[in-house]
C-alpha positions in Angstrom: -1.9 -16.6 -16.9 -2.8 -17.7 -13.3 -0.9 -18.4 -10.2 1.0 -21.7 -10.5 1.9 -22.4 -6.9 -0.1 -25.6 -6.7 1.7 -27.3 -9.6 4.6 -29.6 -9.2 8.0 -27.8 -9.4 8.7 -29.2 -12.8 5.3 -28.2 -14.1 5.6 -24.8 -12.5 9.0 -24.0 -14.0 8.0 -25.3 -17.5 4.8 -23.2 -17.4 6.6 -20.1 -16.1 9.2 -20.3 -18.9 6.4 -20.7 -21.5 4.6 -17.7 -20.1 7.7 -15.5 -20.3 8.2 -16.7 -23.9 4.7 -15.7 -24.8 4.4 -12.5 -22.7 3.9 -9.1 -24.2 6.2 -6.4 -23.0 5.7 -3.8 -20.3 2.1 -4.2 -19.0 2.1 -3.3 -15.3 0.2 -4.1 -12.1 0.5 -2.4 -8.7 -0.3 -3.9 -5.3 -0.8 -1.7 -2.2 -0.9 -2.9 1.4 -2.9 -1.1 4.1 -3.1 -1.3 7.9 -6.6 -2.0 9.1 -7.3 0.3 12.1 -9.7 1.0 14.8 -11.0 4.5 13.9 -10.9 5.7 17.5 -7.5 4.5 18.7 -5.8 4.0 15.3 -4.4 0.8 16.6 -4.3 -2.3 14.4 -7.5 -4.3 14.5 -8.1 -7.8 13.2 -11.0 -7.0 10.7 -9.7 -8.1 7.3 -12.4 -10.7 7.0 -15.1 -8.0 7.5 -13.6 -6.1 4.5 -13.4 -9.2 2.5 -17.0 -10.0 3.1 -18.1 -6.4 2.3 -16.3 -6.6 -1.0 -18.2 -9.6 -2.2 -20.3 -8.8 -5.3 -18.7 -5.4 -5.7 -16.2 -4.2 -8.3 -13.4 -4.6 -5.7 -14.0 -8.2 -4.9 -11.4 -9.7 -7.2 -8.9 -7.0 -6.4 -8.9 -7.3 -2.6 -6.8 -10.0 -0.9 -5.4 -10.9 2.5 -1.8 -10.5 3.3 -0.6 -12.5 6.3 -2.3 -10.8 9.2 -6.0 -10.0 9.8 -5.1 -6.3 10.5 -3.8 -5.9 6.9 -5.5 -5.7 3.5 -4.0 -5.6 0.0 -5.6 -4.0 -3.1 -4.4 -4.7 -6.7 -4.9 -2.7 -9.9 -4.8 -5.9 -12.0 -2.9 -5.9 -15.3 -2.8 -2.5 -17.0 -1.7 -1.9 -20.6 0.3 1.3 -19.6 1.0 3.4 -16.6 -1.8 5.9 -17.3 -4.3 3.1 -16.7 -2.4 1.9 -13.6 -2.4 5.4 -12.2 -6.2 5.8 -12.7 -6.8 2.4 -11.1 -4.7 3.1 -8.1 -7.0 5.9 -7.3 -10.2 3.9 -8.0 -9.1 1.0 -5.9 -8.3 3.3 -3.0 -11.7 4.9 -3.3 -13.4 1.6 -3.4 -11.5 0.2 -0.4 -12.0 3.4 1.7 -15.7 3.3 0.8 -16.0 -0.2 2.2 -14.0 0.7 5.3 -16.1 3.7 6.0 -19.2 1.6 6.0 -17.7 -0.8 8.5 -16.3 1.7 10.9 -12.7 0.9 9.9 -9.8 3.3 9.3 -6.9 2.6 6.9 -3.4 3.8 6.6 -0.3 3.0 4.5 3.0 3.5 6.1 5.7 0.7 6.1 5.1 -0.1 9.8 2.5 0.7 12.5 4.0 3.0 15.1 2.9 1.2 18.2 0.6 -1.8 17.8 2.2 -4.9 19.3 2.9 -7.7 16.9 1.7 -10.2 19.5 -1.9 -8.9 19.1 -2.1 -9.5 15.4 -3.8 -12.7 14.1 -2.5 -14.6 11.1 -5.3 -15.1 8.6 -6.7 -18.6 8.3 -5.6 -19.8 4.8 -3.4 -22.8 3.9 -0.7 -20.5 2.5 -0.3 -18.4 5.6 -0.8 -21.3 8.0 2.2 -23.0 6.2 4.3 -19.8 6.5 3.5 -19.7 10.2 4.6 -23.3 10.6 7.9 -22.7 8.7 8.9 -19.2 10.0 7.4 -18.9 13.4 8.7 -15.8 15.2 10.0 -14.4 11.9 6.5 -14.3 10.4 4.8 -13.3 13.6 7.0 -10.2 13.8 6.4 -9.1 10.3 3.7 -6.5 10.7 4.8 -4.4 7.7 3.2 -2.8 4.7 4.6 -2.3 1.2 4.0 -1.4 -2.4 4.8 -3.9 -5.1 5.1 -3.3 -8.9 4.9 -6.1 -11.5 6.2 -5.4 -15.0 5.7 -7.9 -17.8 8.8 -8.8 -19.7 9.0 -10.9 -22.9 11.6 -13.7 -22.9 12.8 -15.7 -19.9 16.5 -14.8 -20.3 15.6 -11.2 -20.8 13.4 -11.2 -17.7 16.3 -12.5 -15.6 18.6 -9.9 -17.1 16.1 -7.1 -16.2 15.8 -8.6 -12.7 19.6 -8.7 -12.4 20.0 -5.0 -13.4 17.2 -3.8 -11.1 19.2 -5.1 -8.1 21.5 -2.1 -8.5 18.7 0.5 -8.1 16.9 -1.0 -5.1 18.5 1.4 -2.7 17.3 4.4 -4.7 13.7 3.0 -4.8 13.8 2.4 -1.1 15.2 5.8 -0.2 12.4 7.4 -2.2 9.7 5.3 -0.6 10.8 5.3 3.0 7.8 5.9 5.2 8.4 3.9 8.4 10.5 5.6 11.1 8.3 4.6 14.0 7.7 1.1 15.3 7.0 -0.6 18.7 6.3 2.8 20.2 9.6 4.4 19.5 11.4 6.5 16.9 13.6 3.8 15.5 16.2 6.2 14.1 15.7 4.5 10.7 13.8 5.9 7.7 12.5 2.4 6.8 12.1 0.2 9.8 10.0 -2.0 7.6 13.0 -3.0 5.5 15.0 -3.8 8.6 12.2 -6.0 10.0 11.3 -7.7 6.7 14.4 -8.0 4.6 16.8 -8.7 7.4 14.6 -11.4 9.1 13.0 -13.3 6.3 15.0 -16.0 4.5 15.6 -15.5 0.8 14.8 -11.8 1.1 16.5 -8.4 0.4 19.0 -8.1 -2.5 19.3 -11.4 -4.5 22.3 -12.6 -6.3 22.4 -12.2 -10.0 21.3 -15.3 -11.9 23.0 -16.8 -14.9 20.0 -16.5 -17.3 16.8 -18.5 -16.9 18.7 -21.7 -16.6 20.6 -20.4 -13.7 17.5 -19.1 -12.0 15.8 -22.5 -12.6 18.7 -24.4 -11.1 18.5 -22.2 -8.0 14.7 -22.8 -7.6 15.1 -26.5 -8.2 17.8 -26.6 -5.5 15.5 -25.0 -3.0 12.7 -27.5 -3.8 15.0 -30.5 -3.9 16.5 -29.7 -0.5 13.1 -29.0 1.1 14.0 -25.4 1.6 10.7 -24.2 0.0 7.5 -25.9 -0.9 5.9 -22.9 -2.6 7.5 -20.5 -5.1 6.1 -17.5 -3.2 8.7 -18.4 -0.4 11.2 -16.5 -2.5 10.8 -13.1 -0.8 13.6 -11.3 -2.7 13.2 -7.5 -3.1 13.1 -8.0 -6.8 12.2 -11.4 -8.3 11.0 -13.1 -11.5 7.5 -14.2 -10.6 6.6 -17.8 -11.3 2.9 -17.3 -11.4 2.9 -14.4 -13.9 5.5 -13.5 -16.6 6.6 -10.4 -14.6 9.5 -9.0 -12.8 8.2 -8.0 -9.4 9.8 -5.0 -7.6 9.1 -5.4 -3.9 11.5 -3.1 -2.1 9.2 -0.1 -1.4 7.5 1.0 1.8 3.7 1.6 1.6 2.8 5.2 0.7 0.2 7.2 2.7 -0.1 9.8 -0.2 -1.7 8.6 -3.4 0.4 11.0 -5.5 3.6 9.6 -4.0 2.3 6.1 -4.5 1.8 6.9 -8.2 5.2 8.5 -8.5 7.0 5.6 -6.9 5.2 3.0 -9.0 5.8 5.1 -12.1 9.6 5.1 -11.4 9.7 1.4 -10.8 7.8 0.7 -14.1 9.9 3.1 -16.1 13.1 1.7 -14.7 12.2 -1.8 -15.7 11.3 -0.7 -19.2 14.5 1.5 -19.6 16.6 -1.5 -18.5 14.9 -3.8 -21.0 15.6 -1.3 -23.8 19.2 -1.0 -22.7 19.6 -4.7 -22.9 18.0 -4.8 -26.3 20.3 -2.1 -27.6 23.5 -3.4 -26.0 23.9 -0.4 -23.7 26.2 -1.2 -20.8 24.4 -1.7 -17.4 25.9 -1.8 -14.0 26.6 -5.2 -12.4 27.8 -4.4 -8.9 28.6 -7.1 -6.3 25.9 -7.9 -3.8 28.2 -6.6 -1.0 28.3 -3.1 -2.5 24.6 -2.9 -3.2 24.1 -3.8 0.4 26.1 -0.8 1.5 23.7 1.5 -0.3 20.7 -0.4 0.9 21.7 0.1 4.5 22.1 3.8 3.8 18.6 3.9 2.4 17.2 2.1 5.4 19.0 4.3 7.9 18.8 7.8 6.2 16.3 7.4 3.4 15.9 10.4 1.1 17.8 12.6 3.6 21.0 10.6 3.3 23.8 9.9 0.8 24.3 7.0 -1.5 27.5 5.8 -3.1 28.1 5.9 -6.8 29.3 2.3 -7.0 31.1 2.9 -10.2 33.3 5.8 -9.0 33.1 5.6 -5.3 31.8 9.1 -5.0 29.3 9.8 -2.3 26.4 12.0 -3.2 23.0 13.0 -1.8 20.3 10.4 -2.4 18.3 13.1 -4.1 21.1 13.6 -6.6 21.1 9.9 -7.4 17.4 10.0 -8.0 17.5 13.1 -10.1 20.1 11.3 -12.3 17.9 8.2 -12.4 14.8 10.1 -13.4 16.8 11.7 -16.3 17.9 8.3 -17.4 14.5 6.7 -17.4 12.7 9.7 -19.0 12.4 8.3 -22.5 10.9 5.0 -21.2 8.6 7.0 -18.9 7.2 8.9 -22.0 6.7 5.6 -23.8 4.6 4.0 -21.0 2.6 7.1 -20.0 4.5 7.6 -16.7 6.4 10.8 -17.3 3.9 13.2 -15.7 4.1 11.2 -12.5 7.9 11.2 -12.0 8.7 13.5 -9.2 11.0 13.7 -6.1 9.1 15.2 -3.2 10.6 18.1 -1.1 10.1 15.7 1.8 8.9 12.1 1.6 6.7 10.3 4.1 9.5 9.4 6.5 11.0 12.9 6.5 7.7 14.5 7.2 7.0 12.2 10.1 10.5 12.7 11.5 10.2 16.5 11.2 6.9 16.4 13.1 8.4 14.3 15.8 11.3 16.8 16.2 8.7 19.5 16.6 7.3 17.6 19.6 4.2 15.9 18.0 3.3 12.5 19.5 3.4 9.3 17.6 -0.4 9.2 17.8 -0.7 12.7 16.4 1.8 11.9 13.6 0.1 8.7 12.6 -3.3 10.3 12.6 -2.0 12.6 9.9 -1.2 9.5 7.7 -4.8 8.3 7.9 -6.4 9.7 4.8 -10.2 10.2 4.4 -11.6 8.7 1.2 -12.0 12.2 -0.4 -8.2 12.5 -0.7 -7.4 9.2 -2.4 -8.7 9.8 -6.0 
């Protein structure tokens, strides 16, 4: 079950369909992106390759990868049978990464954006994949100094995977509101709770909330259209905030900001995992699921970007406007049976203040961006 991006489009789509047909249900993998920092200034520093070299011949080697710029590093849990295993590995991977970084004199942090480092100073890593993205996207990719948390959930059946993906679209605003961690960027208070989402989902093509697909055949027609028209030359150039993955038989949930706190990273990943499982069960049992128009989901997505967990979201079924926390409380109640099934129930929480709210409150108290960001940089002892 490897990455198929180097196959022809026909081979890739055939293999992806076969993998979804053969997949077991509900295994999970989590990916976390970290800013690579100078420990004295806490500015971004282009030292990914140092971390990559230090990881060789260690347990972290196969789970540490580059992600666009040399001042960013990604760690992956790998495929886990249930969320209990994923939660444990999230802590282990952070401990392993922070241990490497300490030995190299590197600091790390996980918020959706860096508060002040200029994008012009960040070097794109030298791989064929990222060189190609640089050629295609230019300013759009240069500007994307952002850090997220992604959750892959395995789903059996190609049509069923597409249906899960379609339904997850409706809950992207809630996941983003919970995860918001990036109020500061380019040396200012942006006034947003997730500046990362505005930078990434509003600038990249084929990004943000996708349309719903008409089963696997409808998704395949869309992907073929993109290849046939020269719009993409790799399947990874579909950057949607939720997508069926063509290298693995998973639905990938990509909406979330990175999380400075390990407990909140676990809670966020647990909700994403449980939500995908709960939706799959609803589909199997014929339970009605929302199917809101893209334009309405976008209204809630903007509210999540602007106000995060402090704001209000629209009940798109009734038109009622309620606090984002109330939406999340209702969502946690709905997914509770699935969370019990996959070992995620103990991790499902809504914090009294999420990462964006904490940073905004400190700024209102008069703390500088440097002081606030320093509080997001965790020593290795606190990541287990």
